[in-house]
C-alpha positions in Angstrom: 0.0 0.0 0.0 1.4 3.4 -1.0 1.0 6.2 1.6 0.1 8.6 -1.2 -2.8 6.4 -2.2 -4.0 5.1 1.1 -3.7 8.1 3.4 -5.8 11.2 3.0 -7.3 14.0 5.0 -10.4 16.0 4.6 -10.6 19.5 6.1 -14.0 20.4 7.5 -14.3 24.1 8.1 -16.8 23.6 10.9 -15.2 21.0 13.0 -11.6 21.6 12.0 -11.0 17.8 11.7 -8.7 15.7 9.6 -9.7 12.2 8.8 -7.4 9.3 8.2 -8.5 5.8 7.2 -8.7 3.1 9.8 -5.5 1.1 9.7 -4.3 -1.9 11.9 -1.8 0.0 14.0 -2.6 0.8 17.6 -6.1 1.5 18.9 -6.0 4.6 21.0 -7.7 4.8 24.4 -7.9 8.6 24.2 -11.4 10.1 24.1 -12.9 13.5 25.0 -16.3 15.1 24.7 -14.4 18.1 23.2 -13.8 17.1 19.5 -12.5 20.4 18.1 -8.8 20.2 17.6 -8.2 23.9 18.2 -10.0 23.8 21.5 -8.0 20.7 22.5 -4.8 22.6 21.6 -5.6 25.8 23.4 -7.5 24.8 26.6 -4.5 23.1 28.3 -2.4 26.2 27.8 -5.1 28.4 29.5 -6.8 26.2 32.1 -4.3 23.7 33.3 -2.4 24.2 36.5 0.4 21.8 37.6 1.6 22.0 41.2 5.2 20.8 40.9 8.1 21.6 43.2 11.0 23.7 41.9 13.6 21.6 40.0 17.4 21.5 40.7 18.7 23.8 38.0 22.0 23.1 36.4 23.9 24.8 33.5 26.3 22.7 31.4 28.8 23.7 28.7 28.4 22.6 25.1 31.4 21.5 22.9 31.2 24.8 21.0 31.5 27.0 24.2 27.9 27.7 24.6 25.5 26.5 27.4 22.4 24.5 28.1 20.0 24.9 31.1 18.8 21.7 32.7 16.0 21.1 35.2 16.4 18.0 37.4 13.7 16.2 39.4 15.6 13.7 41.4 14.4 10.4 42.9 16.6 8.9 45.6 17.8 5.4 44.8 16.2 5.3 41.4 18.4 4.4 38.4 15.8 5.3 35.8 15.9 8.6 34.0 13.4 10.3 31.6 14.7 13.1 29.4 12.0 15.5 28.3 12.3 17.7 25.2 9.8 20.6 24.6 8.2 22.0 21.5 8.9 25.1 19.4 9.3 28.2 21.5 8.6 26.2 24.6 10.8 25.6 27.7 11.2 23.2 30.6 8.4 24.9 32.6 5.6 24.6 30.1 2.5 23.0 31.5 2.8 19.8 29.4 6.5 19.5 30.5 5.7 20.0 34.2 2.7 17.6 34.0 4.8 14.9 32.5 7.7 15.5 34.9 5.4 15.3 37.9 3.8 12.1 36.8 7.0 10.3 35.8 8.7 11.5 39.0 5.8 10.2 41.1 6.2 6.8 39.5 9.9 6.5 40.4 11.7 8.1 37.4 14.4 10.7 37.7 13.5 13.5 35.3 15.7 15.8 33.2 13.8 18.6 31.4 16.1 20.6 29.3 15.9 23.9 27.5 17.0 24.5 23.9 19.5 27.3 23.3 17.8 30.6 23.8 14.7 28.9 25.5 16.0 29.1 29.1 16.4 32.1 31.3 18.8 33.9 29.0 19.9 34.0 25.4 22.7 31.7 24.3 26.1 33.0 23.3 26.9 31.5 19.9 25.6 32.6 16.5 23.0 29.9 16.4 19.6 29.1 17.9 17.9 25.7 18.1 16.1 24.0 15.2 14.0 21.0 14.4 16.8 18.9 13.2 19.4 19.9 15.8 20.5 16.6 17.5 23.9 17.9 18.6 22.4 19.3 21.9 20.3 16.3 22.8 23.4 14.2 22.2 25.3 16.4 24.6 22.5 16.0 27.2 22.4 12.2 26.8 26.2 12.0 27.0 26.2 14.1 30.1 23.5 12.0 31.8 25.4 8.8 30.9 28.7 10.2 32.2 27.2 10.4 35.7 27.0 6.6 35.9 23.8 7.0 38.0 21.3 5.5 35.5 20.8 2.0 34.1 17.8 2.9 32.0 17.2 6.1 30.0 14.0 7.0 28.2 13.2 9.9 25.9 9.9 11.8 25.8 9.4 14.6 23.2 6.6 17.0 22.4 6.1 18.3 18.8 9.6 19.6 17.8 11.1 17.8 20.7 9.6 14.6 19.4 11.1 15.2 16.0 14.5 15.9 17.5 14.3 12.7 19.7 13.3 10.5 16.9 15.9 11.9 14.5 18.5 11.4 17.2 17.6 7.8 17.7 17.6 7.2 13.9 20.9 8.8 13.5 22.4 6.6 16.2 20.9 3.4 15.0 23.0 0.4 15.9 25.5 2.5 17.9 22.9 3.9 20.4 24.0 3.3 24.0 22.3 0.2 25.3 21.1 2.1 28.4 18.7 4.1 26.2 15.7 1.8 26.3 12.7 3.4 24.6 11.0 6.7 23.6 7.5 8.3 23.5 6.6 11.3 21.3 3.5 13.4 21.0 2.2 15.6 18.1 5.3 15.1 16.0 5.8 17.0 12.7 7.6 14.0 11.2 7.6 15.7 7.8 8.6 19.3 8.2 7.8 20.1 4.6 4.2 19.1 4.9 3.8 20.6 8.4 5.4 24.0 7.4 3.1 24.3 4.4 0.0 23.4 6.6 1.0 26.0 9.2 0.9 28.7 6.5 -2.9 28.0 5.9 -5.4 30.6 7.2 -6.8 28.3 9.9 -3.4 28.2 11.6 -2.7 31.9 11.3 -3.3 32.4 15.0 -0.5 30.0 15.9 1.8 31.3 13.2 1.5 34.9 14.5 2.3 33.7 18.1 5.4 31.8 16.9 6.7 34.7 14.9 6.2 37.2 17.7 8.1 35.0 20.1 10.9 34.2 17.6 11.3 37.9 16.8 12.3 38.6 20.4 15.1 36.1 20.2 16.3 37.4 16.9 16.3 40.9 18.4 18.5 39.6 21.2 20.8 37.8 18.8 21.1 40.9 16.6 22.4 42.8 19.6 25.1 40.1 20.0 26.0 40.0 16.3 25.0 43.3 14.7 27.4 42.8 11.9 26.0 39.4 10.9 22.3 39.6 11.6 19.6 42.1 10.8 15.9 42.5 11.5 15.4 44.1 8.1 12.2 42.8 6.4 11.2 40.8 9.5 7.7 42.3 9.4 7.2 40.9 5.9 7.6 37.3 7.2 4.3 35.5 7.5 5.3 31.9 7.5 8.0 29.5 8.5 9.2 29.5 4.9 10.1 33.2 5.3 11.6 32.8 8.7 13.6 29.7 7.9 14.9 31.2 4.6 16.1 34.4 6.3 17.4 33.0 9.6 17.3 29.2 10.3 18.8 28.0 7.1 21.7 30.5 6.7 22.6 30.5 10.4 22.8 26.7 10.6 24.3 25.8 7.3 21.4 24.9 5.2 20.9 26.0 1.6 17.3 27.3 2.1 14.1 26.4 4.1 13.3 23.4 1.9 16.8 22.0 2.4 16.5 22.5 6.1 13.1 20.9 6.3 14.1 17.9 4.2 17.3 17.2 6.1 15.7 17.7 9.5 12.5 15.6 9.2 12.6 12.6 11.4 10.3 10.7 9.0 13.4 9.7 7.0 15.2 8.3 10.1 12.4 6.2 11.5 13.5 3.0 9.8 16.9 3.2 11.4 15.6 3.3 15.0 16.6 0.3 17.0 14.6 0.8 20.2 10.9 0.7 20.8 9.2 4.1 20.2 5.6 5.3 20.4 4.4 8.1 18.2 1.1 9.6 19.2 -0.3 12.0 16.6 -3.9 13.1 16.7 -5.9 13.0 13.4 -7.3 16.5 14.1 -4.0 18.1 14.8 -4.0 21.1 12.5 -0.2 21.2 12.4 0.3 17.7 10.9 0.1 16.8 7.2 -0.9 13.3 6.1 2.8 12.4 5.8 3.1 12.7 9.5 1.2 9.5 9.9 3.5 6.7 8.8 1.0 3.9 8.9 2.7 1.7 6.4 6.1 1.8 8.2 4.4 1.1 11.6 2.6 -1.9 10.1 5.9 -3.5 9.0 8.0 -2.5 12.1 8.3 -4.3 15.4 9.7 -1.1 17.0 7.7 1.8 15.6 4.3 2.1 17.3 1.9 4.6 15.8 -1.2 5.7 17.7 -3.5 8.1 15.9 -6.5 9.0 18.1 -9.3 10.7 16.3 -8.9 13.8 18.4 -6.4 15.5 20.7 -5.2 18.6 18.9 -1.6 19.7 19.0 0.2 18.8 22.3 -3.3 19.1 23.7 -5.2 15.9 24.6 -7.4 17.8 27.1 -8.2 15.6 30.1 -10.2 16.2 33.3 -8.2 15.9 36.5 -4.7 16.6 37.6 -3.1 13.9 35.4 -3.5 14.0 31.6 -4.0 11.1 29.3 -0.6 11.7 27.7 1.2 11.2 31.0 -0.5 7.9 31.7 0.1 6.8 28.2 3.8 7.5 28.2 4.2 5.7 31.5 2.2 2.7 30.3 4.5 2.3 27.3 7.8 3.0 29.0 7.3 0.8 32.0 7.4 -2.3 29.8 11.0 -1.5 28.9 
């Protein structure tokens, strides 16, 4: 079965849903009386409150003389560690990160929630930011955790961009991945950045696009102050999509030819077949950020390691749930505890 022939989506302007055909992958247990994907995306960011104690903050150096900020939630006498990676313009203190950290910590896992460059408390030093295909920093994080010799089992959990980075990292490592890394769970992953970037330029995603660009502008402004001879805000106000931003900033700063080259080389979709540990990919069918190519049904059907779960609803890093514990947190724990 060819993906292009068997996978489709239908946009409904009233319910904002995408529909994918029923396939023999994993049947999802997620359900909500709220079916609108946009509401499921937005509500957790407005209404959710997570009561979590302050982490142990640590700052470590990178091989290129920059720094990364880490939040640790330690469990005495536990040798299991979960590494959490956040989404675009997120950080270690976002509600979905704190919710996952709290639940995994309560179930006996040490938790390391890290901040991408420029996403912590201060702007990073080098002429670079973070990007969707940047696996150098997560490799630095994993190596640092392993160097402590405190953990026998390490698990990765990534949200959106963090999911893409985690999966790409695992695929790049392939057979040489450290045996202490056991499994991974990812949510709302733009596996195909080309498709997702094009989808985010559509009018129904304009609200999110404006918020992303507003946040990114602040970081570009800070970086321009550091490198006024190499960066400029000229024409920033004309940028309306990721194509414009990535062509002007992401691609040239990080060594890509253009936005398309960056998206192609950074999409975890092309690394999935090289992953050698069990992974769970949870992508909601009504996630307005995800194109049909972000649902690798055919690959999951043939693989013993790639588990794809595509609930009908959930939105983007949403999965609104009643109570203090969200479905995503229970689902991640259920999958990881096996390994």
